[in-house]
C-alpha positions as CSV (number, residue, x, y, z in Angstrom):
1,X,7.5,45.7,-32.7
2,X,6.6,46.3,-36.4
3,X,4.0,48.9,-35.4
4,X,6.5,51.0,-33.5
5,X,8.1,53.9,-35.4
6,X,11.5,53.1,-34.0
7,X,14.1,55.8,-34.6
8,X,17.3,54.1,-35.8
9,X,20.7,55.7,-36.3
10,X,23.0,53.6,-38.6
11,X,26.7,54.4,-38.1
12,X,28.6,53.5,-41.3
13,X,27.5,54.0,-44.9
14,X,29.4,51.2,-46.6
15,X,27.7,48.1,-48.0
16,X,26.3,46.8,-44.7
17,X,25.1,50.1,-43.4
18,X,23.5,51.1,-46.7
19,X,21.6,47.9,-47.2
20,X,20.3,47.8,-43.6
21,X,19.3,51.5,-43.8
22,X,17.4,51.1,-47.0
23,X,15.6,47.9,-46.0
24,X,14.7,49.0,-42.5
25,X,13.3,52.3,-43.8
26,X,11.3,50.4,-46.4
27,X,9.9,48.3,-43.5
28,X,8.6,51.5,-41.9
29,X,11.3,52.5,-39.4
30,X,12.6,56.0,-39.0
31,X,16.2,55.6,-40.2
32,X,19.0,58.1,-40.2
33,X,22.4,57.2,-41.8
34,X,25.7,58.6,-40.5
35,X,28.1,59.3,-43.3
36,X,31.0,61.7,-43.7
37,X,32.6,64.1,-46.2
38,X,32.0,63.7,-49.9
39,X,30.2,60.4,-49.4
40,X,27.6,62.2,-47.3
41,X,27.2,64.9,-49.9
42,X,26.8,62.3,-52.7
43,X,24.2,60.3,-50.7
44,X,22.2,63.5,-50.2
45,X,22.3,64.1,-53.9
46,X,21.6,60.7,-55.3
47,X,20.1,58.6,-52.4
48,X,21.1,55.0,-51.8
49,X,21.2,53.0,-54.9
50,X,21.0,49.2,-54.3
51,X,21.1,46.2,-56.6
52,X,20.2,42.8,-55.3
53,X,22.8,40.5,-57.0
54,X,20.5,37.5,-56.8
55,X,17.4,39.1,-58.4
56,X,19.1,42.0,-60.3
57,X,16.4,44.2,-58.8
58,X,17.5,47.8,-58.3
59,X,16.0,50.3,-55.8
60,X,16.7,53.9,-54.8
61,X,16.1,55.1,-51.2
62,X,16.3,58.6,-49.8
63,X,17.5,58.3,-46.2
64,X,18.2,61.3,-44.0
65,X,22.0,61.8,-43.6
66,X,24.0,63.2,-40.7
67,X,27.8,63.6,-40.5
68,X,28.2,63.2,-36.8
69,X,26.5,62.1,-33.6
70,X,26.1,64.9,-31.0
71,X,25.5,64.3,-27.3
72,X,21.9,65.6,-27.5
73,X,20.6,63.7,-30.4
74,X,18.0,61.1,-29.5
75,X,17.4,57.7,-31.2
76,X,15.9,54.5,-29.9
77,X,18.7,52.4,-31.4
78,X,22.1,52.7,-33.0
79,X,23.3,50.1,-35.5
80,X,27.1,50.3,-35.8
81,X,28.2,49.0,-39.2
82,X,31.8,50.0,-39.4
83,X,35.1,48.1,-39.9
84,X,36.9,46.8,-36.9
85,X,39.7,49.4,-37.4
86,X,37.0,52.2,-37.3
87,X,35.3,51.2,-34.0
88,X,37.7,53.2,-31.8
89,X,36.8,56.4,-33.7
90,X,33.0,55.7,-33.3
91,X,33.0,55.0,-29.6
92,X,33.7,58.4,-28.1
93,X,30.5,60.0,-29.7
94,X,28.4,57.0,-28.7
95,X,29.8,57.2,-25.1
96,X,29.1,60.9,-24.9
97,X,25.5,60.5,-26.1
98,X,23.3,59.1,-23.3
99,X,20.1,59.5,-25.3
100,X,20.6,56.3,-27.2
101,X,19.8,53.3,-24.9
102,X,21.1,50.5,-27.1
103,X,23.9,50.0,-29.7
104,X,24.0,46.9,-31.8
105,X,27.5,46.3,-33.3
106,X,27.3,44.4,-36.6
107,X,31.0,43.9,-37.3
108,X,34.1,41.8,-36.9
109,X,35.1,41.9,-33.3
110,X,37.3,38.9,-32.2
111,X,38.7,40.3,-28.9
112,X,37.1,43.8,-28.3
113,X,33.9,43.0,-26.4
114,X,35.4,44.3,-23.2
115,X,36.2,47.6,-24.8
116,X,32.6,48.1,-25.9
117,X,31.3,47.3,-22.4
118,X,33.9,49.5,-20.7
119,X,32.9,52.5,-22.8
120,X,29.2,52.0,-23.0
121,X,28.2,49.6,-20.3
122,X,26.8,46.1,-20.8
123,X,23.2,47.4,-20.8
124,X,23.8,49.4,-23.9
125,X,25.7,46.8,-26.0
126,X,24.4,44.0,-28.2
127,X,26.8,42.0,-30.3
128,X,26.0,40.9,-33.8
129,X,27.1,40.2,-37.3
130,X,25.4,41.0,-40.7
131,X,24.0,38.5,-43.1
132,X,25.0,40.2,-46.4
133,X,28.0,41.0,-48.4
134,X,28.7,43.0,-51.6
135,X,30.5,45.9,-53.3
136,X,30.1,49.7,-53.3
137,X,31.0,52.1,-56.0
138,X,30.1,55.7,-54.9
139,X,26.5,55.5,-53.7
140,X,25.7,52.3,-55.6
141,X,25.8,49.1,-53.7
142,X,25.5,45.7,-55.2
143,X,24.8,43.1,-52.5
144,X,23.8,39.6,-51.8
145,X,22.2,37.8,-48.9
146,X,24.4,35.1,-47.5
147,X,22.1,32.1,-47.0
148,X,24.4,30.3,-44.6
149,X,24.8,33.4,-42.5
150,X,21.7,35.1,-41.2
151,X,21.9,38.4,-39.3
152,X,23.2,37.0,-35.9
153,X,22.6,38.7,-32.5
154,X,23.6,37.9,-29.0
155,X,23.8,39.5,-25.5
156,X,27.2,39.9,-23.9
157,X,26.1,37.6,-21.1
158,X,24.6,35.0,-23.4
159,X,21.0,35.3,-22.3
160,X,18.1,35.3,-24.9
161,X,16.4,38.5,-23.6
162,X,13.1,40.2,-24.5
163,X,15.0,43.0,-26.2
164,X,17.0,40.5,-28.3
165,X,13.7,39.0,-29.5
166,X,12.4,42.5,-30.3
167,X,15.5,43.2,-32.3
168,X,15.1,39.9,-34.1
169,X,11.5,40.9,-34.9
170,X,12.6,44.3,-36.3
171,X,15.1,42.7,-38.7
172,X,12.7,40.0,-39.7
173,X,10.1,42.6,-40.5
174,X,12.7,44.1,-42.8
175,X,13.1,40.6,-44.4
176,X,16.5,39.8,-42.9
177,X,16.7,36.2,-41.7
178,X,17.9,36.2,-38.0
179,X,19.6,33.8,-35.6
180,X,20.0,34.4,-31.9
181,X,23.2,33.2,-30.3
182,X,23.9,32.2,-26.7
183,X,27.6,32.6,-27.3
184,X,28.0,35.6,-29.5
185,X,31.6,36.2,-28.3
186,X,32.4,32.6,-29.4
187,X,30.6,33.2,-32.7
188,X,32.7,36.3,-33.4
189,X,36.0,34.5,-32.5
190,X,35.1,31.6,-34.7
191,X,34.2,33.9,-37.6
192,X,37.5,35.9,-37.0
193,X,39.5,32.7,-37.5
194,X,37.6,31.8,-40.6
195,X,37.6,35.2,-42.3
196,X,41.2,36.0,-41.5
197,X,42.3,32.7,-43.0
198,X,40.1,33.2,-46.1
199,X,41.4,36.7,-46.5
200,X,45.0,35.6,-46.2
201,X,44.5,32.9,-48.8
202,X,42.9,35.4,-51.1
203,X,46.0,37.7,-50.6
204,X,48.2,34.9,-51.8
205,X,46.2,34.7,-55.0
206,X,46.2,38.5,-55.7
207,X,42.7,38.9,-54.2
208,X,41.1,36.8,-56.9
209,X,38.6,34.4,-55.5
210,X,38.1,32.5,-58.7
211,X,41.9,32.0,-59.0
212,X,42.0,30.9,-55.4
213,X,39.2,28.4,-56.0
214,X,41.1,26.9,-59.0
215,X,44.2,26.3,-56.9
216,X,43.7,23.3,-54.7
217,X,46.9,23.7,-52.8
218,X,46.0,27.2,-51.7
219,X,42.5,26.1,-50.6
220,X,44.0,23.2,-48.8
221,X,46.3,25.6,-46.9
222,X,43.3,27.7,-46.0
223,X,41.3,24.7,-44.8
224,X,44.2,23.3,-42.7
225,X,44.8,26.7,-41.1
226,X,41.1,27.1,-40.2
227,X,41.1,23.6,-38.7
228,X,44.1,24.4,-36.6
229,X,42.5,27.7,-35.4
230,X,39.2,25.9,-34.4
231,X,41.1,23.3,-32.5
232,X,43.0,26.0,-30.6
233,X,39.7,27.8,-29.8
234,X,38.2,24.7,-28.4
235,X,41.3,24.1,-26.2
236,X,40.7,27.6,-24.7
237,X,37.2,26.5,-23.8
238,X,35.6,28.6,-26.5
239,X,32.8,27.1,-28.6
240,X,33.2,26.8,-32.3
241,X,29.9,28.3,-33.6
242,X,27.8,28.4,-35.7
243,X,27.4,24.7,-36.2
244,X,27.8,24.8,-40.0
245,X,31.4,26.0,-39.6
246,X,32.2,23.4,-37.0
247,X,30.7,20.7,-39.2
248,X,32.7,21.8,-42.2
249,X,36.1,22.3,-40.7
250,X,36.2,20.2,-37.6
251,X,34.1,17.1,-38.4
252,X,34.0,16.7,-42.2
253,X,37.0,15.1,-44.0
254,X,39.6,17.6,-45.3
255,X,39.0,16.6,-48.9
256,X,35.3,17.5,-48.6
257,X,36.0,21.0,-47.1
258,X,38.6,21.6,-49.8
259,X,36.3,20.6,-52.6
260,X,33.4,22.6,-51.2
261,X,35.4,25.8,-50.9
262,X,37.1,25.4,-54.3
263,X,33.6,25.5,-55.8
264,X,32.2,28.2,-53.5
265,X,35.0,30.6,-54.0
266,X,34.3,30.6,-57.8
267,X,30.6,31.6,-57.2
268,X,28.9,34.8,-56.1
269,X,29.8,33.8,-52.5
270,X,33.4,34.3,-53.3
271,X,33.4,37.0,-55.9
272,X,30.7,39.2,-54.3
273,X,30.3,38.3,-50.6
274,X,33.9,37.5,-49.6
275,X,36.6,38.8,-51.9
276,X,35.5,42.5,-52.3
277,X,35.5,43.2,-48.6
278,X,38.7,41.2,-48.0
279,X,40.4,43.2,-50.7
280,X,39.0,46.7,-49.8
281,X,39.5,46.3,-46.1
282,X,43.0,44.9,-45.9
283,X,43.8,47.1,-42.9
284,X,40.8,45.7,-41.0
285,X,41.7,42.1,-42.0
286,X,45.3,42.7,-40.8
287,X,43.9,43.8,-37.5
288,X,41.6,40.8,-37.3
289,X,44.5,38.5,-38.1
290,X,46.7,40.0,-35.4
291,X,43.9,39.7,-32.8
292,X,43.4,36.1,-33.8
293,X,47.1,35.3,-33.4
294,X,47.1,36.9,-30.0
295,X,44.1,34.9,-28.9
296,X,45.2,31.6,-30.3
297,X,48.8,31.8,-29.0
298,X,47.3,31.6,-25.5
299,X,46.4,28.0,-26.4
300,X,48.5,24.9,-25.9
301,X,47.5,23.8,-29.4
302,X,50.1,24.7,-32.1
303,X,48.9,26.6,-35.2
304,X,51.9,26.6,-37.6
305,X,49.9,26.6,-40.8
306,X,47.6,29.4,-39.6
307,X,50.6,31.4,-38.3
308,X,52.3,31.1,-41.7
309,X,49.2,31.9,-43.7
310,X,48.2,35.0,-41.7
311,X,51.5,36.5,-42.5
312,X,50.1,37.1,-46.0
313,X,47.8,39.8,-44.6
314,X,50.8,42.0,-44.0
315,X,52.0,41.7,-47.7
316,X,50.8,44.0,-50.5
317,X,48.0,42.8,-52.8
318,X,49.6,41.1,-55.8
319,X,48.6,42.3,-59.3
């Protein structure tokens, strides 16, 4: 697949879309980035400016920019890298365009798989999640790869198909580690429970991941809420996946998970990969939290700690 000049449209020019656009173009693919308004104008003027937080290496990439997808534009693949609260706005143009055979959704999506399939058809949809996090100021993105979370891909029906392996090869050629999931829907629901609880705990501490890590009681609240959420998922017959999250929150002692996350939240994992997005995308996190509550309340397993914690997503960020 690395020899094919695949034409890729990336929808969303935030941290995720910018990094994947630059790296895929560098790997030899024909990439176009969809951005809007002033951000589109700025990208045309300066290009994509990336800094790898681990190596401190900076790069500049010039990627073609479009401001909308028309029904007649032709690409081999669309990567949708928007927030959950922006998906509804992106779907009409994708649905109207029948020239793009496949759309890969790299985003939070706890309960919306059926909406994607209804609008685009199951043959055009691949589910996924990115393996990076970071911050954006204007056209400059500072990012880090999340070692515990490779770019993860899965078919709606759980099969490991030839096209899924081709997609994996494409990302790997661009030096993104990849995992294929036989239960991407379960993966996304697991991640939604995890990220909504972490985001709510951050909100309790003013969005400061270092401060959160220093407060054992707040981290314990977060860990207990996640454990409740995972137990409720399992009672609904949903797998808790990937294994590292199940191991951490369902099998390991509470004290171990608390200590681990106290430390992790004070490193780049917390300050760069988790907190910036949770703080900048409070509306998205609020929607994720509401969808998580709707999902888990169908379970017979009570989730009082999680219910109480997620209420923090509706509160303003503390100074």
